[in-house]
C-alpha positions in Angstrom: -0.2 0.2 0.0 1.2 3.6 -0.8 1.4 4.5 2.8 3.4 1.7 4.0 5.9 2.3 0.9 6.1 5.8 1.8 6.8 4.8 5.2 9.3 2.8 3.8 11.1 5.4 1.6 11.1 7.7 4.1 13.1 5.6 6.4 15.5 4.8 3.8 16.0 8.3 3.3 16.7 8.8 7.5 19.5 5.8 7.4 21.0 7.8 4.8 21.0 11.1 6.8 21.9 9.2 10.0 24.8 7.6 8.3 26.3 10.9 6.9 25.5 12.2 10.4 23.1 14.4 9.8 20.9 13.3 12.6 18.3 16.2 12.4 17.3 15.6 8.8 17.4 11.9 9.5 14.8 12.9 12.1 12.5 14.3 10.0 12.8 11.6 7.7 11.9 9.0 10.4 9.4 10.9 11.9 7.4 10.4 8.6 8.5 6.9 8.0 6.9 5.8 12.1 3.4 7.5 11.3 2.0 4.2 10.2 4.2 2.0 12.7 1.3 0.5 14.9 -0.1 -1.1 11.1 3.6 -2.2 10.3 5.3 -3.2 13.8 8.0 -5.5 12.3 8.7 -4.0 8.8 9.0 -0.3 10.7 11.0 -1.4 14.0 14.2 -0.7 12.0 13.5 2.7 11.4 11.6 3.4 14.5 15.2 2.1 16.8 17.3 4.5 14.0 14.6 7.2 15.0 15.2 6.7 18.8 19.3 6.3 18.2 19.4 9.6 16.0 17.1 11.6 18.8 20.2 10.1 21.3 22.8 11.5 19.3 20.9 14.9 19.3 20.5 14.7 22.9 16.6 15.3 22.5 16.5 12.1 25.3 13.2 12.6 26.7 11.8 12.3 23.2 13.6 9.3 22.8 12.8 7.1 26.0 9.1 8.0 25.4 9.5 6.2 21.7 11.2 3.6 23.0 8.6 3.4 25.6 5.8 3.1 23.6 6.8 0.1 21.4 4.7 -2.9 22.4 7.2 -5.3 22.9 4.4 -8.6 22.3 3.8 -6.9 19.1 7.1 -7.6 17.6 8.2 -11.0 15.9 11.1 -12.8 17.4 13.4 -11.4 14.6 12.4 -8.3 15.9 12.4 -8.6 19.6 16.3 -9.6 19.0 16.6 -6.2 17.8 14.7 -4.4 20.2 16.7 -5.9 22.8 20.1 -5.5 21.6 19.3 -1.6 21.2 17.7 -2.1 24.5 21.0 -3.5 26.0 23.1 -1.1 23.8 21.4 2.2 24.9 19.9 1.0 28.6 21.8 3.1 30.6 20.5 6.6 29.1 16.7 5.0 28.2 15.8 4.4 31.8 
């Protein structure tokens, strides 16, 4: 569906800017990408975690923590839970 494809496209562009260390621009794209996160949990989890990572990099910890806590762990597949757990372990001191 078009909403999903736009979400995915925006996530890919966000990744590009993250790799370029342009986190503020990446956040603009990730915000668009995760609009439909609730409809595509497993597919968009990477972009949501990258969005949270970008927020951490610009020291917007309050928003990062809120977004991280908003993820419903039970809705994730086994593979997505692994990604979530790795991210949580890497940033646990920040995401309290």
